Biopython code that builds the backbone (N, CA, C, O; Angstrom):
import numpy as np
from Bio.PDB.StructureBuilder import StructureBuilder

atoms = [
    (1, "UNK", "N", (-91.974, -121.036, 99.192)),
    (1, "UNK", "CA", (-91.002, -121.970, 99.710)),
    (1, "UNK", "C", (-89.798, -121.990, 98.766)),
    (1, "UNK", "O", (-89.942, -121.939, 97.545)),
    (2, "UNK", "N", (-88.637, -122.064, 99.353)),
    (2, "UNK", "CA", (-87.406, -122.064, 98.574)),
    (2, "UNK", "C", (-86.740, -123.433, 98.680)),
    (2, "UNK", "O", (-86.607, -123.980, 99.775)),
    (3, "UNK", "N", (-86.328, -123.976, 97.560)),
    (3, "UNK", "CA", (-85.680, -125.284, 97.533)),
    (3, "UNK", "C", (-84.224, -125.085, 97.130)),
    (3, "UNK", "O", (-83.924, -124.418, 96.139)),
    (4, "UNK", "N", (-83.324, -125.673, 97.915)),
    (4, "UNK", "CA", (-81.893, -125.536, 97.675)),
    (4, "UNK", "C", (-81.335, -126.812, 97.061)),
    (4, "UNK", "O", (-81.687, -127.917, 97.474)),
    (5, "UNK", "N", (-80.473, -126.652, 96.084)),
    (5, "UNK", "CA", (-79.721, -127.770, 95.544)),
    (5, "UNK", "C", (-78.451, -127.875, 96.396)),
    (5, "UNK", "O", (-77.504, -127.112, 96.206)),
    (6, "UNK", "N", (-78.442, -128.809, 97.320)),
    (6, "UNK", "CA", (-77.352, -128.921, 98.285)),
    (6, "UNK", "C", (-76.020, -129.207, 97.597)),
    (6, "UNK", "O", (-74.991, -128.656, 97.990)),
    (7, "UNK", "N", (-76.027, -130.048, 96.590)),
    (7, "UNK", "CA", (-74.777, -130.376, 95.896)),
    (7, "UNK", "C", (-74.176, -129.139, 95.231)),
    (7, "UNK", "O", (-72.964, -128.929, 95.291)),
    (8, "UNK", "N", (-75.018, -128.322, 94.598)),
    (8, "UNK", "CA", (-74.531, -127.090, 93.954)),
    (8, "UNK", "C", (-74.054, -126.091, 95.005)),
    (8, "UNK", "O", (-73.029, -125.435, 94.822)),
    (9, "UNK", "N", (-74.788, -125.980, 96.089)),
    (9, "UNK", "CA", (-74.387, -125.076, 97.174)),
    (9, "UNK", "C", (-73.040, -125.498, 97.741)),
    (9, "UNK", "O", (-72.171, -124.658, 97.977)),
    (10, "UNK", "N", (-72.866, -126.782, 97.956)),
    (10, "UNK", "CA", (-71.596, -127.300, 98.471)),
    (10, "UNK", "C", (-70.462, -127.012, 97.492)),
    (10, "UNK", "O", (-69.365, -126.629, 97.898)),
    (11, "UNK", "N", (-70.728, -127.196, 96.218)),
    (11, "UNK", "CA", (-69.712, -126.932, 95.197)),
    (11, "UNK", "C", (-69.358, -125.446, 95.165)),
    (11, "UNK", "O", (-68.183, -125.094, 95.057)),
    (12, "UNK", "N", (-70.359, -124.575, 95.257)),
    (12, "UNK", "CA", (-70.122, -123.130, 95.234)),
    (12, "UNK", "C", (-69.343, -122.661, 96.462)),
    (12, "UNK", "O", (-68.490, -121.778, 96.363)),
    (13, "UNK", "N", (-69.638, -123.253, 97.613)),
    (13, "UNK", "CA", (-68.971, -122.846, 98.849)),
    (13, "UNK", "C", (-67.542, -123.362, 98.921)),
    (13, "UNK", "O", (-66.657, -122.676, 99.432)),
    (14, "UNK", "N", (-67.317, -124.537, 98.425)),
    (14, "UNK", "CA", (-65.998, -125.144, 98.516)),
    (14, "UNK", "C", (-65.891, -126.040, 99.738)),
    (14, "UNK", "O", (-66.608, -125.868, 100.724)),
    (15, "UNK", "N", (-64.992, -126.987, 99.653)),
    (15, "UNK", "CA", (-64.832, -127.991, 100.712)),
    (15, "UNK", "C", (-64.415, -127.369, 102.041)),
    (15, "UNK", "O", (-64.934, -127.743, 103.093)),
    (16, "UNK", "N", (-63.476, -126.417, 101.996)),
    (16, "UNK", "CA", (-62.958, -125.794, 103.219)),
    (16, "UNK", "C", (-64.071, -125.092, 103.993)),
    (16, "UNK", "O", (-64.226, -125.306, 105.196)),
    (17, "UNK", "N", (-64.839, -124.261, 103.310)),
    (17, "UNK", "CA", (-65.897, -123.509, 103.982)),
    (17, "UNK", "C", (-67.015, -124.431, 104.464)),
    (17, "UNK", "O", (-67.589, -124.204, 105.529)),
    (18, "UNK", "N", (-67.322, -125.458, 103.697)),
    (18, "UNK", "CA", (-68.341, -126.428, 104.128)),
    (18, "UNK", "C", (-67.931, -127.119, 105.420)),
    (18, "UNK", "O", (-68.763, -127.354, 106.297)),
    (19, "UNK", "N", (-66.653, -127.442, 105.534)),
    (19, "UNK", "CA", (-66.200, -128.124, 106.747)),
    (19, "UNK", "C", (-66.247, -127.200, 107.964)),
    (19, "UNK", "O", (-66.253, -127.670, 109.102)),
    (20, "UNK", "N", (-66.280, -125.889, 107.727)),
    (20, "UNK", "CA", (-66.314, -124.925, 108.830)),
    (20, "UNK", "C", (-67.726, -124.487, 109.207)),
    (20, "UNK", "O", (-67.896, -123.736, 110.168)),
    (21, "UNK", "N", (-68.734, -124.933, 108.480)),
    (21, "UNK", "CA", (-70.106, -124.507, 108.773)),
    (21, "UNK", "C", (-70.537, -124.781, 110.218)),
    (21, "UNK", "O", (-71.171, -123.915, 110.821)),
    (22, "UNK", "N", (-70.223, -125.943, 110.798)),
    (22, "UNK", "CA", (-70.603, -126.129, 112.207)),
    (22, "UNK", "C", (-69.944, -125.098, 113.131)),
    (22, "UNK", "O", (-70.567, -124.623, 114.080)),
    (23, "UNK", "N", (-68.699, -124.761, 112.853)),
    (23, "UNK", "CA", (-67.999, -123.761, 113.663)),
    (23, "UNK", "C", (-68.645, -122.385, 113.493)),
    (23, "UNK", "O", (-68.883, -121.682, 114.476)),
    (24, "UNK", "N", (-68.927, -122.005, 112.251)),
    (24, "UNK", "CA", (-69.567, -120.710, 111.977)),
    (24, "UNK", "C", (-70.926, -120.654, 112.661)),
    (24, "UNK", "O", (-71.298, -119.634, 113.240)),
    (25, "UNK", "N", (-71.653, -121.744, 112.590)),
    (25, "UNK", "CA", (-72.974, -121.813, 113.219)),
    (25, "UNK", "C", (-72.860, -121.643, 114.731)),
    (25, "UNK", "O", (-73.664, -120.937, 115.341)),
    (26, "UNK", "N", (-71.874, -122.281, 115.328)),
    (26, "UNK", "CA", (-71.710, -122.207, 116.783)),
    (26, "UNK", "C", (-71.263, -120.821, 117.234)),
    (26, "UNK", "O", (-71.764, -120.310, 118.235)),
    (27, "UNK", "N", (-70.329, -120.206, 116.512)),
    (27, "UNK", "CA", (-69.800, -118.915, 116.957)),
    (27, "UNK", "C", (-70.769, -117.768, 116.669)),
    (27, "UNK", "O", (-70.727, -116.737, 117.341)),
    (28, "UNK", "N", (-71.636, -117.942, 115.681)),
    (28, "UNK", "CA", (-72.557, -116.857, 115.347)),
    (28, "UNK", "C", (-73.925, -117.051, 115.984)),
    (28, "UNK", "O", (-74.855, -116.291, 115.711)),
    (29, "UNK", "N", (-74.048, -118.048, 116.818)),
    (29, "UNK", "CA", (-75.296, -118.270, 117.539)),
    (29, "UNK", "C", (-76.125, -119.355, 116.892)),
    (29, "UNK", "O", (-76.327, -119.373, 115.678)),
    (30, "UNK", "N", (-76.594, -120.248, 117.716)),
    (30, "UNK", "CA", (-77.452, -121.328, 117.232)),
    (30, "UNK", "C", (-78.452, -121.647, 118.339)),
    (30, "UNK", "O", (-78.621, -120.856, 119.267)),
    (31, "UNK", "N", (-79.098, -122.770, 118.253)),
    (31, "UNK", "CA", (-80.133, -123.119, 119.224)),
    (31, "UNK", "C", (-79.603, -123.234, 120.648)),
    (31, "UNK", "O", (-80.340, -122.986, 121.602)),
    (32, "UNK", "N", (-78.344, -123.604, 120.801)),
    (32, "UNK", "CA", (-77.815, -123.847, 122.146)),
    (32, "UNK", "C", (-76.772, -122.831, 122.597)),
    (32, "UNK", "O", (-76.309, -122.894, 123.736)),
    (33, "UNK", "N", (-76.395, -121.901, 121.735)),
    (33, "UNK", "CA", (-75.420, -120.881, 122.134)),
    (33, "UNK", "C", (-75.928, -119.503, 121.735)),
    (33, "UNK", "O", (-76.659, -119.355, 120.756)),
    (34, "UNK", "N", (-75.534, -118.508, 122.500)),
    (34, "UNK", "CA", (-75.882, -117.134, 122.179)),
    (34, "UNK", "C", (-74.905, -116.601, 121.147)),
    (34, "UNK", "O", (-73.748, -117.020, 121.097)),
    (35, "UNK", "N", (-75.369, -115.687, 120.334)),
    (35, "UNK", "CA", (-74.467, -115.055, 119.378)),
    (35, "UNK", "C", (-73.851, -113.823, 120.021)),
    (35, "UNK", "O", (-74.379, -113.279, 120.990)),
    (36, "UNK", "N", (-72.723, -113.394, 119.463)),
    (36, "UNK", "CA", (-72.110, -112.165, 119.935)),
    (36, "UNK", "C", (-72.954, -110.992, 119.455)),
    (36, "UNK", "O", (-73.535, -111.048, 118.372)),
    (37, "UNK", "N", (-73.025, -109.949, 120.241)),
    (37, "UNK", "CA", (-73.855, -108.802, 119.911)),
    (37, "UNK", "C", (-73.433, -108.208, 118.570)),
    (37, "UNK", "O", (-72.259, -107.904, 118.360)),
    (38, "UNK", "N", (-74.388, -108.047, 117.677)),
    (38, "UNK", "CA", (-74.132, -107.391, 116.406)),
    (38, "UNK", "C", (-73.510, -108.261, 115.333)),
    (38, "UNK", "O", (-73.246, -107.780, 114.231)),
    (39, "UNK", "N", (-73.269, -109.528, 115.627)),
    (39, "UNK", "CA", (-72.673, -110.416, 114.630)),
    (39, "UNK", "C", (-73.612, -111.595, 114.423)),
    (39, "UNK", "O", (-73.662, -112.519, 115.234)),
    (40, "UNK", "N", (-74.340, -111.547, 113.342)),
    (40, "UNK", "CA", (-75.278, -112.612, 113.038)),
    (40, "UNK", "C", (-74.664, -113.647, 112.119)),
    (40, "UNK", "O", (-73.485, -113.574, 111.774)),
    (41, "UNK", "N", (-75.471, -114.598, 111.732)),
    (41, "UNK", "CA", (-75.014, -115.688, 110.877)),
    (41, "UNK", "C", (-74.495, -115.161, 109.539)),
    (41, "UNK", "O", (-73.443, -115.593, 109.069)),
    (42, "UNK", "N", (-75.220, -114.239, 108.932)),
    (42, "UNK", "CA", (-74.816, -113.716, 107.625)),
    (42, "UNK", "C", (-73.493, -112.979, 107.667)),
    (42, "UNK", "O", (-72.633, -113.183, 106.810)),
    (43, "UNK", "N", (-73.329, -112.120, 108.664)),
    (43, "UNK", "CA", (-72.085, -111.350, 108.780)),
    (43, "UNK", "C", (-70.898, -112.269, 109.060)),
    (43, "UNK", "O", (-69.820, -112.088, 108.494)),
    (44, "UNK", "N", (-71.097, -113.245, 109.927)),
    (44, "UNK", "CA", (-70.016, -114.178, 110.243)),
    (44, "UNK", "C", (-69.642, -114.993, 109.004)),
    (44, "UNK", "O", (-68.461, -115.183, 108.715)),
    (45, "UNK", "N", (-70.643, -115.468, 108.280)),
    (45, "UNK", "CA", (-70.378, -116.260, 107.076)),
    (45, "UNK", "C", (-69.586, -115.442, 106.053)),
    (45, "UNK", "O", (-68.635, -115.947, 105.456)),
    (46, "UNK", "N", (-69.974, -114.185, 105.853)),
    (46, "UNK", "CA", (-69.266, -113.336, 104.888)),
    (46, "UNK", "C", (-67.814, -113.126, 105.293)),
    (46, "UNK", "O", (-66.921, -113.153, 104.445)),
    (47, "UNK", "N", (-67.571, -112.914, 106.593)),
    (47, "UNK", "CA", (-66.192, -112.741, 107.065)),
    (47, "UNK", "C", (-65.375, -114.002, 106.825)),
    (47, "UNK", "O", (-64.240, -113.937, 106.352)),
    (48, "UNK", "N", (-65.963, -115.156, 107.155)),
    (48, "UNK", "CA", (-65.253, -116.416, 106.961)),
    (48, "UNK", "C", (-64.995, -116.664, 105.480)),
    (48, "UNK", "O", (-63.920, -117.128, 105.101)),
    (49, "UNK", "N", (-65.974, -116.357, 104.651)),
    (49, "UNK", "CA", (-65.831, -116.599, 103.213)),
    (49, "UNK", "C", (-64.738, -115.719, 102.608)),
    (49, "UNK", "O", (-64.024, -116.148, 101.702)),
    (50, "UNK", "N", (-64.610, -114.500, 103.105)),
    (50, "UNK", "CA", (-63.668, -113.559, 102.509)),
    (50, "UNK", "C", (-62.267, -113.625, 103.112)),
    (50, "UNK", "O", (-61.346, -113.002, 102.584)),
    (51, "UNK", "N", (-62.089, -114.360, 104.196)),
    (51, "UNK", "CA", (-60.792, -114.350, 104.871)),
    (51, "UNK", "C", (-60.235, -115.758, 105.062)),
    (51, "UNK", "O", (-60.752, -116.540, 105.860)),
    (52, "UNK", "N", (-59.195, -116.064, 104.334)),
    (52, "UNK", "CA", (-58.517, -117.348, 104.490)),
    (52, "UNK", "C", (-57.882, -117.425, 105.877)),
    (52, "UNK", "O", (-57.790, -118.503, 106.464)),
    (53, "UNK", "N", (-57.447, -116.281, 106.394)),
    (53, "UNK", "CA", (-56.838, -116.226, 107.722)),
    (53, "UNK", "C", (-57.820, -116.711, 108.790)),
    (53, "UNK", "O", (-57.455, -117.520, 109.643)),
    (54, "UNK", "N", (-59.051, -116.227, 108.750)),
    (54, "UNK", "CA", (-60.060, -116.651, 109.729)),
    (54, "UNK", "C", (-60.377, -118.135, 109.537)),
    (54, "UNK", "O", (-60.570, -118.860, 110.513)),
    (55, "UNK", "N", (-60.430, -118.580, 108.294)),
    (55, "UNK", "CA", (-60.680, -120.001, 108.034)),
    (55, "UNK", "C", (-59.580, -120.866, 108.645)),
    (55, "UNK", "O", (-59.858, -121.912, 109.231)),
    (56, "UNK", "N", (-58.340, -120.424, 108.505)),
    (56, "UNK", "CA", (-57.220, -121.178, 109.082)),
    (56, "UNK", "C", (-57.295, -121.217, 110.607)),
    (56, "UNK", "O", (-57.003, -122.243, 111.221)),
    (57, "UNK", "N", (-57.687, -120.099, 111.213)),
    (57, "UNK", "CA", (-57.835, -120.066, 112.671)),
    (57, "UNK", "C", (-58.921, -121.040, 113.126)),
    (57, "UNK", "O", (-58.735, -121.776, 114.095)),
    (58, "UNK", "N", (-60.040, -121.041, 112.432)),
    (58, "UNK", "CA", (-61.136, -121.944, 112.789)),
    (58, "UNK", "C", (-60.719, -123.399, 112.602)),
    (58, "UNK", "O", (-61.069, -124.261, 113.407)),
    (59, "UNK", "N", (-59.978, -123.662, 111.547)),
    (59, "UNK", "CA", (-59.500, -125.028, 111.308)),
    (59, "UNK", "C", (-58.569, -125.471, 112.430)),
    (59, "UNK", "O", (-58.583, -126.633, 112.835)),
    (60, "UNK", "N", (-57.761, -124.539, 112.929)),
    (60, "UNK", "CA", (-56.859, -124.847, 114.045)),
    (60, "UNK", "C", (-57.664, -125.256, 115.281)),
    (60, "UNK", "O", (-57.283, -126.181, 115.997)),
    (61, "UNK", "N", (-58.767, -124.569, 115.523)),
    (61, "UNK", "CA", (-59.614, -124.908, 116.670)),
    (61, "UNK", "C", (-60.266, -126.271, 116.470)),
    (61, "UNK", "O", (-60.353, -127.067, 117.406)),
    (62, "UNK", "N", (-60.720, -126.536, 115.258)),
    (62, "UNK", "CA", (-61.449, -127.774, 114.998)),
    (62, "UNK", "C", (-60.558, -129.009, 114.950)),
    (62, "UNK", "O", (-61.065, -130.130, 114.960)),
    (63, "UNK", "N", (-59.247, -128.827, 114.898)),
    (63, "UNK", "CA", (-58.344, -129.979, 114.854)),
    (63, "UNK", "C", (-57.866, -130.382, 116.241)),
    (63, "UNK", "O", (-56.866, -131.087, 116.377)),
    (64, "UNK", "N", (-58.571, -129.941, 117.258)),
    (64, "UNK", "CA", (-58.265, -130.325, 118.637)),
    (64, "UNK", "C", (-56.837, -129.975, 119.025)),
    (64, "UNK", "O", (-56.072, -130.824, 119.483)),
    (65, "UNK", "N", (-56.502, -128.726, 118.834)),
    (65, "UNK", "CA", (-55.187, -128.234, 119.240)),
    (65, "UNK", "C", (-55.116, -128.156, 120.759)),
    (65, "UNK", "O", (-56.070, -128.491, 121.461)),
    (66, "UNK", "N", (-53.984, -127.713, 121.241)),
    (66, "UNK", "CA", (-53.830, -127.534, 122.683)),
    (66, "UNK", "C", (-54.752, -126.418, 123.164)),
    (66, "UNK", "O", (-55.241, -125.615, 122.370)),
    (67, "UNK", "N", (-54.977, -126.381, 124.448)),
    (67, "UNK", "CA", (-55.860, -125.369, 125.035)),
    (67, "UNK", "C", (-55.369, -123.963, 124.696)),
    (67, "UNK", "O", (-56.169, -123.085, 124.371)),
    (68, "UNK", "N", (-54.067, -123.752, 124.771)),
    (68, "UNK", "CA", (-53.502, -122.432, 124.492)),
    (68, "UNK", "C", (-53.757, -122.016, 123.042)),
    (68, "UNK", "O", (-54.101, -120.866, 122.771)),
    (69, "UNK", "N", (-53.584, -122.965, 122.110)),
    (69, "UNK", "CA", (-53.831, -122.662, 120.697)),
    (69, "UNK", "C", (-55.297, -122.344, 120.437)),
    (69, "UNK", "O", (-55.617, -121.443, 119.660)),
    (70, "UNK", "N", (-56.184, -123.086, 121.089)),
    (70, "UNK", "CA", (-57.620, -122.853, 120.912)),
    (70, "UNK", "C", (-58.002, -121.475, 121.446)),
    (70, "UNK", "O", (-58.755, -120.744, 120.803)),
    (71, "UNK", "N", (-57.485, -121.123, 122.616)),
    (71, "UNK", "CA", (-57.787, -119.815, 123.209)),
    (71, "UNK", "C", (-57.263, -118.693, 122.320)),
    (71, "UNK", "O", (-57.974, -117.724, 122.052)),
    (72, "UNK", "N", (-56.031, -118.823, 121.868)),
    (72, "UNK", "CA", (-55.432, -117.785, 121.025)),
    (72, "UNK", "C", (-56.199, -117.639, 119.707)),
    (72, "UNK", "O", (-56.514, -116.523, 119.294)),
    (73, "UNK", "N", (-56.497, -118.747, 119.056)),
    (73, "UNK", "CA", (-57.223, -118.698, 117.785)),
    (73, "UNK", "C", (-58.633, -118.145, 117.990)),
    (73, "UNK", "O", (-59.125, -117.368, 117.171)),
    (74, "UNK", "N", (-59.276, -118.545, 119.077)),
    (74, "UNK", "CA", (-60.620, -118.044, 119.370)),
    (74, "UNK", "C", (-60.641, -116.543, 119.587)),
    (74, "UNK", "O", (-61.527, -115.850, 119.087)),
    (75, "UNK", "N", (-59.666, -116.039, 120.332)),
    (75, "UNK", "CA", (-59.584, -114.595, 120.557)),
    (75, "UNK", "C", (-59.346, -113.848, 119.250)),
    (75, "UNK", "O", (-59.918, -112.781, 119.026)),
    (76, "UNK", "N", (-58.511, -114.403, 118.397)),
    (76, "UNK", "CA", (-58.237, -113.749, 117.116)),
    (76, "UNK", "C", (-59.474, -113.750, 116.221)),
    (76, "UNK", "O", (-59.726, -112.774, 115.514)),
    (77, "UNK", "N", (-60.242, -114.832, 116.244)),
    (77, "UNK", "CA", (-61.472, -114.884, 115.446)),
    (77, "UNK", "C", (-62.468, -113.851, 115.956)),
    (77, "UNK", "O", (-63.073, -113.127, 115.166)),
    (78, "UNK", "N", (-62.640, -113.780, 117.266)),
    (78, "UNK", "CA", (-63.554, -112.789, 117.846)),
    (78, "UNK", "C", (-63.104, -111.381, 117.475)),
    (78, "UNK", "O", (-63.927, -110.536, 117.120)),
    (79, "UNK", "N", (-61.811, -111.131, 117.554)),
    (79, "UNK", "CA", (-61.287, -109.811, 117.194)),
    (79, "UNK", "C", (-61.552, -109.510, 115.717)),
    (79, "UNK", "O", (-61.974, -108.405, 115.375)),
    (80, "UNK", "N", (-61.308, -110.482, 114.850)),
    (80, "UNK", "CA", (-61.534, -110.276, 113.412)),
    (80, "UNK", "C", (-63.007, -110.009, 113.109)),
    (80, "UNK", "O", (-63.324, -109.171, 112.265)),
    (81, "UNK", "N", (-63.889, -110.704, 113.779)),
    (81, "UNK", "CA", (-65.321, -110.504, 113.554)),
    (81, "UNK", "C", (-65.794, -109.143, 114.060)),
    (81, "UNK", "O", (-66.850, -108.662, 113.652)),
    (82, "UNK", "N", (-65.020, -108.527, 114.942)),
    (82, "UNK", "CA", (-65.396, -107.233, 115.519)),
    (82, "UNK", "C", (-64.614, -106.061, 114.947)),
    (82, "UNK", "O", (-64.614, -104.984, 115.543)),
    (83, "UNK", "N", (-63.959, -106.234, 113.826)),
    (83, "UNK", "CA", (-63.260, -105.121, 113.196)),
    (83, "UNK", "C", (-61.819, -104.970, 113.624)),
    (83, "UNK", "O", (-61.336, -103.854, 113.815)),
    (84, "UNK", "N", (-61.143, -106.063, 113.772)),
    (84, "UNK", "CA", (-59.741, -106.117, 114.190)),
    (84, "UNK", "C", (-58.850, -105.288, 113.271)),
    (84, "UNK", "O", (-59.006, -105.311, 112.050)),
    (85, "UNK", "N", (-57.928, -104.567, 113.867)),
    (85, "UNK", "CA", (-56.886, -103.850, 113.135)),
    (85, "UNK", "C", (-55.579, -104.579, 113.421)),
    (85, "UNK", "O", (-55.349, -105.021, 114.547)),
    (86, "UNK", "N", (-54.724, -104.706, 112.417)),
    (86, "UNK", "CA", (-53.489, -105.471, 112.570)),
    (86, "UNK", "C", (-52.687, -105.014, 113.786)),
    (86, "UNK", "O", (-52.594, -103.818, 114.064)),
    (87, "UNK", "N", (-52.117, -105.961, 114.500)),
    (87, "UNK", "CA", (-51.309, -105.740, 115.712)),
    (87, "UNK", "C", (-52.108, -105.123, 116.855)),
    (87, "UNK", "O", (-51.546, -104.437, 117.709)),
    (88, "UNK", "N", (-53.396, -105.362, 116.871)),
    (88, "UNK", "CA", (-54.245, -104.850, 117.935)),
    (88, "UNK", "C", (-54.826, -106.047, 118.681)),
    (88, "UNK", "O", (-55.465, -106.903, 118.068)),
    (89, "UNK", "N", (-54.619, -106.117, 119.953)),
    (89, "UNK", "CA", (-55.168, -107.207, 120.740)),
    (89, "UNK", "C", (-56.639, -106.978, 121.040)),
    (89, "UNK", "O", (-57.203, -105.937, 120.702)),
    (90, "UNK", "N", (-57.246, -107.961, 121.675)),
    (90, "UNK", "CA", (-58.661, -107.876, 122.008)),
    (90, "UNK", "C", (-58.931, -106.745, 122.997)),
    (90, "UNK", "O", (-59.973, -106.094, 122.925)),
    (91, "UNK", "N", (-58.000, -106.508, 123.918)),
    (91, "UNK", "CA", (-58.186, -105.420, 124.885)),
    (91, "UNK", "C", (-58.198, -104.056, 124.191)),
    (91, "UNK", "O", (-59.043, -103.213, 124.493)),
    (92, "UNK", "N", (-57.266, -103.841, 123.265)),
    (92, "UNK", "CA", (-57.245, -102.567, 122.535)),
    (92, "UNK", "C", (-58.468, -102.415, 121.643)),
    (92, "UNK", "O", (-59.009, -101.318, 121.506)),
    (93, "UNK", "N", (-58.899, -103.506, 121.040)),
    (93, "UNK", "CA", (-60.107, -103.468, 120.218)),
    (93, "UNK", "C", (-61.309, -103.065, 121.067)),
    (93, "UNK", "O", (-62.105, -102.216, 120.666)),
    (94, "UNK", "N", (-61.433, -103.679, 122.241)),
    (94, "UNK", "CA", (-62.539, -103.361, 123.145)),
    (94, "UNK", "C", (-62.489, -101.890, 123.555)),
    (94, "UNK", "O", (-63.521, -101.219, 123.584)),
    (95, "UNK", "N", (-61.294, -101.386, 123.870)),
    (95, "UNK", "CA", (-61.143, -99.981, 124.250)),
    (95, "UNK", "C", (-61.500, -99.059, 123.081)),
    (95, "UNK", "O", (-62.189, -98.055, 123.266)),
    (96, "UNK", "N", (-61.031, -99.400, 121.878)),
    (96, "UNK", "CA", (-61.321, -98.578, 120.699)),
    (96, "UNK", "C", (-62.822, -98.511, 120.442)),
    (96, "UNK", "O", (-63.358, -97.443, 120.143)),
    (97, "UNK", "N", (-63.496, -99.647, 120.558)),
    (97, "UNK", "CA", (-64.952, -99.673, 120.370)),
    (97, "UNK", "C", (-65.648, -98.832, 121.442)),
    (97, "UNK", "O", (-66.578, -98.082, 121.144)),
    (98, "UNK", "N", (-65.193, -98.962, 122.693)),
    (98, "UNK", "CA", (-65.770, -98.199, 123.793)),
    (98, "UNK", "C", (-65.591, -96.700, 123.552)),
    (98, "UNK", "O", (-66.546, -95.931, 123.664)),
    (99, "UNK", "N", (-64.367, -96.290, 123.222)),
    (99, "UNK", "CA", (-64.085, -94.870, 122.996)),
    (99, "UNK", "C", (-64.913, -94.327, 121.838)),
    (99, "UNK", "O", (-65.408, -93.201, 121.902)),
    (100, "UNK", "N", (-65.064, -95.110, 120.794)),
    (100, "UNK", "CA", (-65.862, -94.690, 119.648)),
    (100, "UNK", "C", (-67.318, -94.474, 120.041)),
    (100, "UNK", "O", (-67.949, -93.514, 119.598)),
    (101, "UNK", "N", (-67.846, -95.360, 120.866)),
    (101, "UNK", "CA", (-69.240, -95.232, 121.300)),
    (101, "UNK", "C", (-69.427, -94.041, 122.236)),
    (101, "UNK", "O", (-70.466, -93.381, 122.195)),
    (102, "UNK", "N", (-68.433, -93.762, 123.078)),
    (102, "UNK", "CA", (-68.520, -92.617, 123.987)),
    (102, "UNK", "C", (-68.512, -91.316, 123.191)),
    (102, "UNK", "O", (-69.286, -90.403, 123.477)),
    (103, "UNK", "N", (-67.645, -91.235, 122.204)),
    (103, "UNK", "CA", (-67.514, -90.007, 121.417)),
    (103, "UNK", "C", (-68.761, -89.756, 120.570)),
    (103, "UNK", "O", (-69.216, -88.617, 120.464)),
    (104, "UNK", "N", (-69.311, -90.801, 119.970)),
    (104, "UNK", "CA", (-70.425, -90.614, 119.046)),
    (104, "UNK", "C", (-71.794, -90.712, 119.703)),
    (104, "UNK", "O", (-72.787, -90.283, 119.115)),
    (105, "UNK", "N", (-71.867, -91.260, 120.893)),
    (105, "UNK", "CA", (-73.166, -91.476, 121.519)),
    (105, "UNK", "C", (-73.598, -90.325, 122.399)),
    (105, "UNK", "O", (-72.774, -89.570, 122.916)),
    (106, "UNK", "N", (-74.901, -90.205, 122.560)),
    (106, "UNK", "CA", (-75.422, -89.195, 123.464)),
    (106, "UNK", "C", (-76.041, -89.840, 124.706)),
    (106, "UNK", "O", (-76.662, -89.167, 125.529)),
    (107, "UNK", "N", (-75.859, -91.156, 124.820)),
    (107, "UNK", "CA", (-76.353, -91.892, 125.976)),
    (107, "UNK", "C", (-75.214, -92.744, 126.517)),
    (107, "UNK", "O", (-74.101, -92.713, 125.992)),
    (108, "UNK", "N", (-75.493, -93.488, 127.546)),
    (108, "UNK", "CA", (-74.483, -94.356, 128.132)),
    (108, "UNK", "C", (-74.144, -95.513, 127.186)),
    (108, "UNK", "O", (-74.939, -95.870, 126.317)),
    (109, "UNK", "N", (-72.972, -96.082, 127.365)),
    (109, "UNK", "CA", (-72.521, -97.201, 126.533)),
    (109, "UNK", "C", (-73.087, -98.493, 127.102)),
    (109, "UNK", "O", (-72.931, -98.775, 128.290)),
    (110, "UNK", "N", (-73.734, -99.265, 126.263)),
    (110, "UNK", "CA", (-74.258, -100.556, 126.689)),
    (110, "UNK", "C", (-73.139, -101.588, 126.559)),
    (110, "UNK", "O", (-72.591, -101.795, 125.476)),
    (111, "UNK", "N", (-72.817, -102.216, 127.657)),
    (111, "UNK", "CA", (-71.679, -103.125, 127.717)),
    (111, "UNK", "C", (-71.810, -104.271, 126.716)),
    (111, "UNK", "O", (-70.805, -104.717, 126.162)),
    (112, "UNK", "N", (-73.013, -104.749, 126.478)),
    (112, "UNK", "CA", (-73.186, -105.889, 125.576)),
    (112, "UNK", "C", (-72.815, -105.566, 124.135)),
    (112, "UNK", "O", (-72.677, -106.479, 123.321)),
    (113, "UNK", "N", (-72.651, -104.281, 123.798)),
    (113, "UNK", "CA", (-72.269, -103.923, 122.436)),
    (113, "UNK", "C", (-70.762, -104.000, 122.215)),
    (113, "UNK", "O", (-70.298, -103.872, 121.082)),
    (114, "UNK", "N", (-69.994, -104.208, 123.279)),
    (114, "UNK", "CA", (-68.537, -104.305, 123.168)),
    (114, "UNK", "C", (-68.123, -105.749, 122.915)),
    (114, "UNK", "O", (-68.860, -106.669, 123.271)),
    (115, "UNK", "N", (-66.953, -105.966, 122.304)),
    (115, "UNK", "CA", (-66.467, -107.338, 122.116)),
    (115, "UNK", "C", (-66.348, -108.052, 123.461)),
    (115, "UNK", "O", (-66.073, -107.411, 124.475)),
    (116, "UNK", "N", (-66.548, -109.361, 123.482)),
    (116, "UNK", "CA", (-66.517, -110.100, 124.747)),
    (116, "UNK", "C", (-65.134, -110.118, 125.386)),
    (116, "UNK", "O", (-64.112, -109.917, 124.729)),
    (117, "UNK", "N", (-65.142, -110.363, 126.673)),
    (117, "UNK", "CA", (-63.893, -110.423, 127.439)),
    (117, "UNK", "C", (-63.274, -111.785, 127.286)),
    (117, "UNK", "O", (-62.213, -112.048, 127.852)),
]
sb = StructureBuilder()
sb.init_structure("model")
sb.init_model(0)
sb.init_chain("A")
sb.init_seg("    ")
for serial, (resi, resn, name, xyz) in enumerate(atoms, 1):
    if name == "N":
        sb.init_residue(resn, " ", resi, " ")
    sb.init_atom(name, np.array(xyz, "f"), 0.0, 1.0, " ", f" {name:<3s}", serial, name[0])
structure = sb.get_structure()
């Protein structure tokens, strides 16, 4: 059994990342939501921890922005979690992933492995 010192963990993570834990939990899959294919809790946490940009996007969503802002920030977070390249939209990312799988695979492409629509 492993025992965690919550106060030390909170201090190590920092206030910003701690406040985003519910968002990270929801986007990476939890008891009531499905996770995106290939992106688990650990991978999502590492991306959020290493990217202030993703943290800012998540904070924008959590501050009850307008619907348009939430949609835009959500799409950017999904793109970043799936290997986003600068100035590449979600559609181009999805196409790039599809083309990569077609070129390297010897079987059909499974749709669930592509970034969500």
